[in-house]
C-alpha positions as a printed Julia matrix, in Angstrom:
115×3 Matrix{Float64}:
 67.4   -44.61   26.13
 64.36  -45.07   28.31
 61.92  -42.28   29.1
 63.12  -42.18   32.74
 66.73  -41.67   31.63
 65.65  -38.99   29.19
 63.67  -37.12   31.86
 66.62  -37.34   34.25
 69.0   -35.95   31.61
 66.6   -33.08   30.83
 66.35  -32.17   34.51
 70.14  -32.07   34.77
 70.28  -29.8    31.73
 67.64  -27.54   33.29
 69.69  -27.26   36.49
 72.85  -26.43   34.51
 71.03  -23.74   32.49
 69.6   -22.2    35.67
 73.08  -22.07   37.22
 74.57  -20.46   34.09
 71.84  -17.84   33.97
 72.25  -17.14   37.67
 75.99  -16.66   37.18
 75.34  -14.34   34.21
 73.03  -12.21   36.36
 69.62  -12.9    34.87
 66.84  -14.74   36.63
 65.75  -17.95   34.87
 62.34  -17.97   36.57
 61.17  -14.7    35.01
 60.94  -14.61   31.21
 61.8   -11.31   29.58
 58.77   -9.13   29.09
 57.83   -8.46   25.48
 56.21   -5.14   26.24
 58.14   -2.26   27.63
 56.65   -0.79   30.71
 55.55    2.82   30.62
 57.68    5.48   32.15
 57.34    6.22   35.83
 55.56    9.55   35.41
 53.01    8.08   33.01
 53.98   10.26   30.06
 53.34    8.56   26.75
 55.51    8.8    23.69
 54.19   11.04   20.97
 53.32    9.37   17.68
 53.64   10.85   14.22
 49.97   11.79   14.19
 50.44   13.55   17.55
 53.22   15.65   16.04
 51.14   16.5    12.98
 48.16   17.42   15.17
 50.5    19.64   17.16
 51.43   21.42   13.94
 47.74   21.76   13.12
 47.07   23.3    16.53
 49.91   25.79   15.93
 48.1    26.94   12.78
 50.46   25.45   10.19
 47.51   24.06    8.22
 45.72   27.42    7.98
 47.53   27.6     4.62
 47.67   24.59    2.33
 50.65   22.34    2.99
 51.96   19.52    0.79
 53.23   16.31    2.33
 56.8    17.39    1.59
 56.3    20.67    3.47
 54.76   18.88    6.44
 57.61   16.37    6.38
 60.17   19.2     6.59
 58.41   20.67    9.61
 57.98   17.33   11.39
 61.63   16.33   10.84
 62.81   18.69   13.59
 60.96   16.82   16.33
 60.16   13.42   14.79
 62.65   12.09   12.23
 60.98    9.78    9.7
 60.73    9.2     5.97
 58.45   11.17    3.66
 56.31    8.13    2.86
 55.24    7.75    6.5
 54.11   11.37    6.6
 52.15   10.93    3.34
 50.37    7.85    4.67
 49.59    9.46    8.02
 48.21   12.6     6.34
 45.85   10.51    4.22
 44.72    8.59    7.32
 44.07   11.86    9.12
 41.85   12.96    6.21
 39.81    9.77    6.63
 39.54   10.45   10.39
 38.46   14.02    9.52
 41.37   15.58   11.37
 42.54   17.33    8.18
 41.02   18.24    4.83
 42.41   17.49    1.39
 42.93   20.24   -1.21
 44.93   20.95   -4.36
 47.96   23.19   -4.61
 49.96   24.22   -7.67
 53.71   23.9    -7.11
 56.1    24.66   -9.98
 53.25   24.42  -12.48
 52.11   20.99  -11.23
 49.01   20.27   -9.2
 49.79   18.45   -5.97
 47.7    17.14   -3.08
 47.75   19.52   -0.16
 46.28   19.42    3.33
 44.48   22.19    5.18
 42.44   22.74    8.34
């Protein structure tokens, strides 16, 4: 097959694909965007750290809280696994948004967070 025949065949395929996409209702000229556009009113989604900071602002961290206790409180508004909360709490300590302390629970010393 010569290069001219190959190019001609590819152009025919391109036309057929465009017709199929047009019939299916999607535009072939515009590729799907990888990023989702923000909402119309400009409100951003709250992250896990936003939820934890909200708890801090409510005064939850005036008493020492373990990661498990924080996880239980966050679950109501932001469902996630305990490990994510533990990691985010340690990151917030590094960013100086929380302080680390020790708390005795059932005779065992555990890491706790306070503000």
